[in-house]
VOZA-431920 format. One record per residue (C-alpha): residue number from 0; x, y, z. Coordinates in steps of 0.2 Angstrom, whole numbers, plus 5000, padded with zeros to 4 digits. Layout:
BEGIN
{NUM {X Y Z}} ...
This chain:
BEGIN
{0 {5441 5825 5462}} {1 {5457 5821 5452}} {2 {5451 5832 5437}} {3 {5453 5818 5426}} {4 {5440 5822 5412}} {5 {5450 5822 5396}} {6 {5463 5811 5403}} {7 {5466 5794 5409}} {8 {5465 5785 5426}} {9 {5475 5769 5429}} {10 {5483 5758 5442}} {11 {5502 5762 5440}} {12 {5508 5748 5451}} {13 {5500 5735 5463}} {14 {5511 5725 5474}} {15 {5512 5716 5490}} {16 {5518 5732 5499}} {17 {5509 5747 5490}} {18 {5497 5751 5476}} {19 {5497 5768 5466}} {20 {5483 5775 5456}} {21 {5488 5788 5443}} {22 {5477 5801 5435}} {23 {5484 5810 5420}} {24 {5474 5826 5416}} {25 {5478 5836 5401}} {26 {5470 5847 5388}} {27 {5457 5861 5387}} {28 {5445 5852 5399}} {29 {5456 5853 5414}} {30 {5462 5869 5424}} {31 {5480 5864 5422}} {32 {5489 5849 5414}} {33 {5494 5838 5429}} {34 {5498 5820 5434}} {35 {5492 5815 5451}} {36 {5497 5799 5460}} {37 {5488 5792 5475}} {38 {5497 5778 5485}} {39 {5491 5767 5499}} {40 {5504 5757 5508}} {41 {5501 5740 5518}} {42 {5501 5743 5537}} {43 {5501 5762 5536}} {44 {5486 5772 5539}} {45 {5491 5785 5526}} {46 {5485 5791 5509}} {47 {5500 5798 5500}} {48 {5497 5811 5486}} {49 {5509 5817 5473}} {50 {5503 5830 5461}} {51 {5514 5836 5446}} {52 {5508 5852 5437}} {53 {5515 5852 5420}} {54 {5509 5869 5413}} {55 {5514 5887 5417}} {56 {5501 5898 5425}} {57 {5499 5916 5430}} {58 {5484 5917 5441}} {59 {5483 5910 5459}} {60 {5482 5891 5460}} {61 {5478 5880 5475}} {62 {5475 5862 5479}} {63 {5459 5860 5490}} {64 {5455 5848 5504}} {65 {5437 5848 5511}} {66 {5432 5837 5526}} {67 {5415 5832 5533}} {68 {5419 5839 5550}} {69 {5408 5850 5561}} {70 {5415 5865 5570}} {71 {5432 5863 5563}} {72 {5447 5866 5574}} {73 {5463 5869 5565}} {74 {5481 5868 5571}} {75 {5496 5872 5560}} {76 {5515 5873 5562}} {77 {5522 5890 5561}} {78 {5541 5892 5561}} {79 {5546 5885 5578}} {80 {5528 5884 5585}} {81 {5512 5874 5583}} {82 {5497 5886 5584}} {83 {5478 5886 5584}} {84 {5470 5895 5569}} {85 {5458 5905 5579}} {86 {5458 5923 5586}} {87 {5465 5926 5604}} {88 {5447 5929 5610}} {89 {5442 5912 5604}} {90 {5456 5902 5612}} {91 {5468 5903 5597}} {92 {5484 5912 5593}} {93 {5480 5925 5580}} {94 {5479 5943 5585}} {95 {5463 5953 5582}} {96 {5473 5968 5575}} {97 {5488 5972 5564}} {98 {5486 5955 5556}} {99 {5480 5948 5539}} {100 {5471 5931 5538}} {101 {5469 5927 5520}} {102 {5485 5916 5519}} {103 {5492 5908 5535}} {104 {5508 5897 5537}} {105 {5508 5879 5531}} {106 {5524 5870 5536}} {107 {5525 5852 5540}} {108 {5507 5849 5544}} {109 {5490 5856 5546}} {110 {5477 5847 5557}} {111 {5458 5849 5557}} {112 {5447 5841 5570}} {113 {5429 5841 5572}} {114 {5416 5837 5586}} {115 {5418 5820 5594}} {116 {5437 5820 5594}} {117 {5439 5815 5576}} {118 {5450 5823 5563}} {119 {5462 5823 5549}} {120 {5481 5827 5548}} {121 {5487 5834 5532}} {122 {5506 5832 5529}} {123 {5513 5845 5517}} {124 {5530 5844 5509}} {125 {5530 5858 5497}} {126 {5518 5872 5500}} {127 {5522 5887 5512}} {128 {5504 5895 5514}} {129 {5486 5890 5515}} {130 {5469 5898 5515}} {131 {5457 5893 5529}} {132 {5440 5891 5522}} {133 {5434 5907 5514}} {134 {5446 5918 5524}} {135 {5450 5935 5517}} {136 {5463 5949 5522}} {137 {5452 5955 5536}} {138 {5442 5939 5541}} {139 {5448 5922 5547}} {140 {5435 5909 5542}} {141 {5435 5896 5556}} {142 {5418 5888 5551}} {143 {5421 5881 5534}} {144 {5430 5864 5534}} {145 {5441 5867 5519}} {146 {5460 5870 5517}} {147 {5466 5878 5501}} {148 {5485 5874 5499}} {149 {5494 5888 5489}} {150 {5502 5881 5474}} {151 {5508 5898 5467}} {152 {5503 5915 5461}} {153 {5503 5933 5465}} {154 {5492 5934 5480}} {155 {5494 5953 5482}} {156 {5490 5957 5463}} {157 {5500 5958 5447}} {158 {5511 5972 5453}} {159 {5520 5961 5467}} {160 {5529 5945 5466}} {161 {5535 5935 5450}} {162 {5524 5936 5435}} {163 {5519 5919 5427}} {164 {5530 5909 5439}} {165 {5545 5916 5430}} {166 {5541 5905 5415}} {167 {5542 5888 5424}} {168 {5530 5874 5419}} {169 {5535 5860 5432}} {170 {5527 5862 5450}} {171 {5527 5848 5463}} {172 {5515 5846 5477}} {173 {5517 5831 5490}} {174 {5504 5828 5503}} {175 {5498 5814 5515}} {176 {5482 5811 5525}} {177 {5478 5801 5540}} {178 {5464 5801 5552}} {179 {5464 5802 5571}} {180 {5455 5803 5587}} {181 {5459 5818 5598}} {182 {5472 5830 5591}} {183 {5489 5827 5597}} {184 {5503 5838 5591}} {185 {5518 5826 5593}} {186 {5508 5812 5584}} {187 {5504 5824 5570}} {188 {5522 5830 5568}} {189 {5529 5813 5568}} {190 {5516 5808 5554}} {191 {5522 5823 5544}} {192 {5541 5819 5546}} {193 {5539 5801 5542}} {194 {5530 5806 5526}} {195 {5542 5819 5521}} {196 {5558 5809 5526}} {197 {5556 5792 5517}} {198 {5565 5777 5524}} {199 {5583 5776 5518}} {200 {5593 5760 5520}} {201 {5612 5757 5519}} {202 {5626 5748 5528}} {203 {5632 5756 5544}} {204 {5648 5751 5553}} {205 {5657 5756 5569}} {206 {5648 5747 5583}} {207 {5655 5750 5600}} {208 {5659 5731 5601}} {209 {5669 5732 5585}} {210 {5656 5721 5576}} {211 {5639 5724 5570}} {212 {5624 5734 5576}} {213 {5608 5725 5581}} {214 {5598 5718 5567}} {215 {5581 5725 5573}} {216 {5583 5742 5580}} {217 {5597 5755 5585}} {218 {5595 5773 5590}} {219 {5609 5785 5593}} {220 {5598 5797 5603}} {221 {5581 5794 5611}} {222 {5570 5804 5623}} {223 {5561 5797 5639}} {224 {5545 5806 5634}} {225 {5536 5805 5617}} {226 {5530 5823 5619}} {227 {5549 5828 5617}} {228 {5553 5826 5598}} {229 {5571 5825 5592}} {230 {5570 5838 5579}} {231 {5588 5838 5572}} {232 {5604 5828 5576}} {233 {5621 5834 5568}} {234 {5639 5837 5570}} {235 {5644 5853 5579}} {236 {5648 5867 5567}} {237 {5666 5867 5573}} {238 {5667 5848 5568}} {239 {5663 5832 5577}} {240 {5677 5835 5589}} {241 {5666 5849 5597}} {242 {5652 5837 5600}} {243 {5635 5831 5593}} {244 {5621 5845 5592}} {245 {5604 5839 5596}} {246 {5588 5850 5595}} {247 {5573 5844 5605}} {248 {5555 5851 5604}} {249 {5543 5849 5618}} {250 {5527 5849 5608}} {251 {5515 5847 5622}} {252 {5505 5862 5629}} {253 {5513 5859 5647}} {254 {5531 5860 5654}} {255 {5540 5844 5653}} {256 {5554 5835 5662}} {257 {5563 5821 5653}} {258 {5579 5814 5649}} {259 {5589 5814 5632}} {260 {5597 5797 5631}} {261 {5613 5795 5620}} {262 {5619 5778 5614}} {263 {5635 5778 5624}} {264 {5643 5787 5639}} {265 {5644 5806 5639}} {266 {5659 5816 5645}} {267 {5648 5831 5646}} {268 {5634 5842 5639}} {269 {5629 5860 5637}} {270 {5613 5869 5633}} {271 {5617 5881 5618}} {272 {5608 5894 5608}} {273 {5601 5888 5591}} {274 {5617 5895 5583}} {275 {5627 5883 5594}} {276 {5634 5896 5607}} {277 {5636 5888 5624}} {278 {5624 5894 5637}} {279 {5626 5883 5652}} {280 {5631 5866 5658}} {281 {5618 5852 5657}} {282 {5616 5839 5670}} {283 {5623 5822 5664}} {284 {5621 5805 5672}} {285 {5631 5792 5662}} {286 {5623 5793 5645}} {287 {5608 5804 5649}} {288 {5605 5822 5650}} {289 {5591 5829 5662}} {290 {5580 5842 5653}} {291 {5567 5854 5659}} {292 {5557 5862 5645}} {293 {5543 5875 5645}} {294 {5527 5872 5635}} {295 {5531 5870 5616}} {296 {5549 5875 5619}} {297 {5563 5871 5607}} {298 {5580 5868 5615}} {299 {5597 5865 5608}} {300 {5611 5854 5617}} {301 {5629 5850 5613}} {302 {5633 5832 5618}} {303 {5651 5827 5621}} {304 {5653 5808 5619}} {305 {5666 5801 5630}} {306 {5682 5797 5619}} {307 {5685 5781 5610}} {308 {5699 5771 5603}} {309 {5698 5760 5588}} {310 {5710 5751 5576}} {311 {5716 5734 5571}} {312 {5726 5721 5581}} {313 {5735 5709 5570}} {314 {5740 5693 5579}} {315 {5755 5686 5571}} {316 {5752 5669 5562}} {317 {5734 5668 5568}} {318 {5721 5662 5556}} {319 {5706 5666 5568}} {320 {5708 5684 5574}} {321 {5692 5684 5585}} {322 {5703 5683 5601}} {323 {5702 5692 5617}} {324 {5714 5707 5619}} {325 {5718 5717 5634}} {326 {5721 5736 5633}} {327 {5730 5744 5648}} {328 {5728 5763 5649}} {329 {5741 5772 5659}} {330 {5737 5791 5662}} {331 {5750 5804 5658}} {332 {5759 5812 5668}} {333 {5751 5802 5682}} {334 {5736 5793 5688}} {335 {5728 5776 5691}} {336 {5730 5764 5677}} {337 {5715 5753 5671}} {338 {5712 5739 5659}} {339 {5699 5734 5647}} {340 {5697 5717 5638}} {341 {5688 5715 5622}} {342 {5686 5702 5608}} {343 {5692 5707 5591}} {344 {5681 5704 5576}} {345 {5685 5692 5562}} {346 {5697 5705 5554}} {347 {5705 5710 5570}} {348 {5696 5727 5572}} {349 {5690 5734 5589}} {350 {5682 5749 5596}} {351 {5683 5755 5614}} {352 {5671 5768 5618}} {353 {5666 5778 5634}} {354 {5684 5781 5639}} {355 {5689 5794 5652}} {356 {5697 5810 5643}} {357 {5715 5811 5645}} {358 {5732 5806 5637}} {359 {5738 5788 5639}} {360 {5752 5776 5636}} {361 {5742 5761 5630}} {362 {5749 5743 5632}} {363 {5740 5730 5621}} {364 {5742 5711 5625}} {365 {5735 5695 5619}} {366 {5737 5679 5629}} {367 {5748 5671 5616}} {368 {5756 5686 5609}} {369 {5769 5699 5616}} {370 {5763 5716 5622}} {371 {5766 5732 5612}} {372 {5766 5749 5620}} {373 {5759 5764 5611}} {374 {5764 5781 5619}} {375 {5755 5798 5620}} {376 {5738 5792 5614}} {377 {5728 5809 5615}} {378 {5710 5806 5621}} {379 {5709 5823 5629}} {380 {5697 5831 5617}} {381 {5679 5825 5621}} {382 {5671 5816 5606}} {383 {5688 5811 5599}} {384 {5690 5794 5591}} {385 {5709 5790 5590}} {386 {5716 5775 5580}} {387 {5729 5763 5586}} {388 {5734 5748 5576}} {389 {5747 5736 5581}} {390 {5755 5719 5576}} {391 {5758 5708 5591}} {392 {5772 5695 5589}} {393 {5766 5677 5593}} {394 {5774 5662 5603}} {395 {5770 5667 5621}} {396 {5761 5651 5626}} {397 {5762 5654 5645}} {398 {5757 5673 5643}} {399 {5772 5679 5653}} {400 {5776 5692 5639}} {401 {5792 5683 5633}} {402 {5796 5669 5621}} {403 {5808 5657 5629}} {404 {5811 5639 5634}} {405 {5795 5638 5644}} {406 {5785 5642 5629}} {407 {5795 5629 5619}} {408 {5791 5616 5632}} {409 {5773 5619 5631}} {410 {5774 5617 5612}} {411 {5784 5601 5613}} {412 {5771 5593 5625}} {413 {5757 5597 5614}} {414 {5766 5594 5597}} {415 {5756 5584 5584}} {416 {5740 5585 5593}} {417 {5723 5592 5588}} {418 {5708 5598 5596}} {419 {5700 5584 5606}} {420 {5716 5575 5610}} {421 {5720 5573 5628}} {422 {5737 5581 5626}} {423 {5731 5596 5615}} {424 {5735 5613 5623}} {425 {5726 5628 5615}} {426 {5740 5639 5622}} {427 {5753 5631 5610}} {428 {5741 5633 5595}} {429 {5748 5651 5590}} {430 {5739 5651 5573}} {431 {5722 5645 5581}} {432 {5719 5632 5568}} {433 {5715 5618 5580}} {434 {5732 5609 5579}} {435 {5749 5611 5586}} {436 {5762 5608 5572}} {437 {5776 5615 5562}} {438 {5767 5631 5559}} {439 {5766 5635 5577}} {440 {5784 5630 5580}} {441 {5789 5642 5566}} {442 {5780 5657 5575}} {443 {5789 5653 5591}} {444 {5806 5651 5582}} {445 {5803 5668 5573}} {446 {5801 5677 5590}} {447 {5812 5666 5601}} {448 {5821 5676 5615}} {449 {5810 5691 5612}} {450 {5802 5701 5626}} {451 {5786 5712 5624}} {452 {5784 5730 5630}} {453 {5779 5733 5647}} 
């Protein structure tokens, strides 16, 4: 019932992805002036409803939903809990005393199931309370399959609350409906979150290989069990250098063991309070955190990604910068050095992630360019990303870290050849243009007798 008498009913848009029906109800024949939009989307088992009230009111107003369900069983989301709208004696979560039942919490979703394992999930973006059936202050009505979502009003009488909505005349209510078989709290919550957090698109850069993220899917954080819902991901309050904060909710009615899986190696993790005070070390294995959760428990973790190094390597004279470069990390004040080789992207950019925490002298070398040493690169802070950009002089054809007659000899042997010629030597093609000519000779001459760092 869109209460459209005295108004209009029309198709607002009908496209290949979605169709929207809009009902405009205004005038003395409707309870309140409002515009209601109902949207169906291809491939989604969802009815989305947007209701815009455009008139001030002073009494109690609700949006009602009635379902053809026998023996309704209602679950709602309280703050930090999914509870059953029945008294304790009947298998629910409501106390038989010191409680009022006329209005109960309505957060992200309310679900009503009937006999035969069938039901409806109602996603609610804007209302804070609902009335179950004909519930009153002292009576929780669990037999009537109706939900009255509180739009506004002074529910405790004219002496309490804000009279006449403070004069406002614009009120928004957004809902979505889907049907299901047996009630499943994680599925209901995901449905609500998908409805209330529409898809956002945009360019994202910074992939670990220095290039692009996969075209189809990429997840920074996942869980090994679908009952463990990632509720929030954010930088730590102290800043990203203090780690990534993840809140995970076990929405099942049973204890759960699962892993929280990060997109890259982790240097460590801690379980924290919800205000991000560290409690204890968490068990880390590579990029995974082992978690044990009680039934319906919400937990918070501080994840410390292993440090990363990024920047741009310019290869002198090179037209094609997508070349292999080796980074040698020498720990300070002592320790065993290690090397990593990566291929630069077309602009010369790189990103090395998952590095062991520490302070290093970093030697950067490309096969046809002289090495350059950057000292005191501080990667001691977990979750740190440091930038090192260098320009490597060219002309080192034999990759011995000096430009001398040996390199000149290789250029001379391959001079005036191109890719495919028997005498062509790619080591002498310093600018990577597929030929050995005066341009390559100029690069060598510019750096003749130079030796790289070591």
